[in-house]
N, C-alpha and C positions, 0 to 999 in steps of 0.2 A: 504494500500500500504506500509505503514511504517513497519508493522509486516512482510510482505513478504520480505522486504529488509533486516531486521535485523535477520531473521531466520538463515542464515548461521553463523552469529556471535554467536548466542546462542548455536548452535550445536558445534561450535569450542570450546567454553568455557566449554561445558559439556564433550567433548571427552577427553579420557586419552591420554597420550603421545603414539604416534604410532611408530611402528617399521618401517623399511625401506619398507617392503612388504605391510604394511597397508597404508602407506602414499600415494601410487599411487591410491589405490582404494577409492571409496567414502565410508565414514563412514555410517553405517546403522542408526545412530542417526539423521543424517540430514534429512532422509526421515520421521522419526518420528516427528521431529519438523515442517517440511514442511506440513505434513498431518494435524497436529493439527492446524497449522496456517490457512490452507485453510478451515478446518471445521468451525473454529470460524469466519473467515472473511465472508464466504458465509452466515452463519447464521445471522451475524450482518447486512449484507446488506439486506437480506430477511426480517428481523424484521423491519428495517427502512422503507422499502417499504410498508410492511403490515400496520404498524402504521400510515404512511402518508395517505394511502388510507382509512383506517378505521376511522382515526381521521377527515379527511376532510368530509367523508360521514356522520359521527356522528354529527359533528358540523352543517352541513347543515340540517340534519334531526331534530336536537334539536332546530333549529331556527324556524322550522315550528310546531313541536310538542314537547314541553318541557318535556313531560312525558317519552320520550324514551332516555333521557340523560344517565340514569344509564346503560341501555342496550348498548349504544354506548361506554361507558367507559369499560365495560366488554369485548366487542369485540376488542377494542384497546389493552387491557391487554393480550388477547389471542395471538395477533400478537407479543407482546413483549416477550412472553414465548418462541418464536422461538430462540431468542438470548440466553436464559438460557439453552435450549437444546443444542445449539452449544457449549457453554462453558463446559457443562458436558461431551460432546463427546470429546472435546479437552483435558480435564483433564484425561479421560479414556485412550486416546491414549498416552499421556505422561506418564501415570502410568504403561504402559506395559513394560516388560523387553526387552532389545534389543537382 
């Protein structure tokens, strides 16, 4: 939520001084920052949900069968990779020229 609130401020700091005609229209960079923020926020929420479900199931499974502990850790790490993909997409969006 904080990143969505601070996105317009980041876009305003990035923008160059606008002329009178550009000041009334929305800057294209705000959409770039907003889309990068949404991409990372959704990926982080999805990764948290995936790790919570996989971690709970892995812990319950390893309580009954200790030999599946390594498999449970690997599955939880795959859920964490979703956040890494989200930050890569956000960096790619921010790297595009406006």
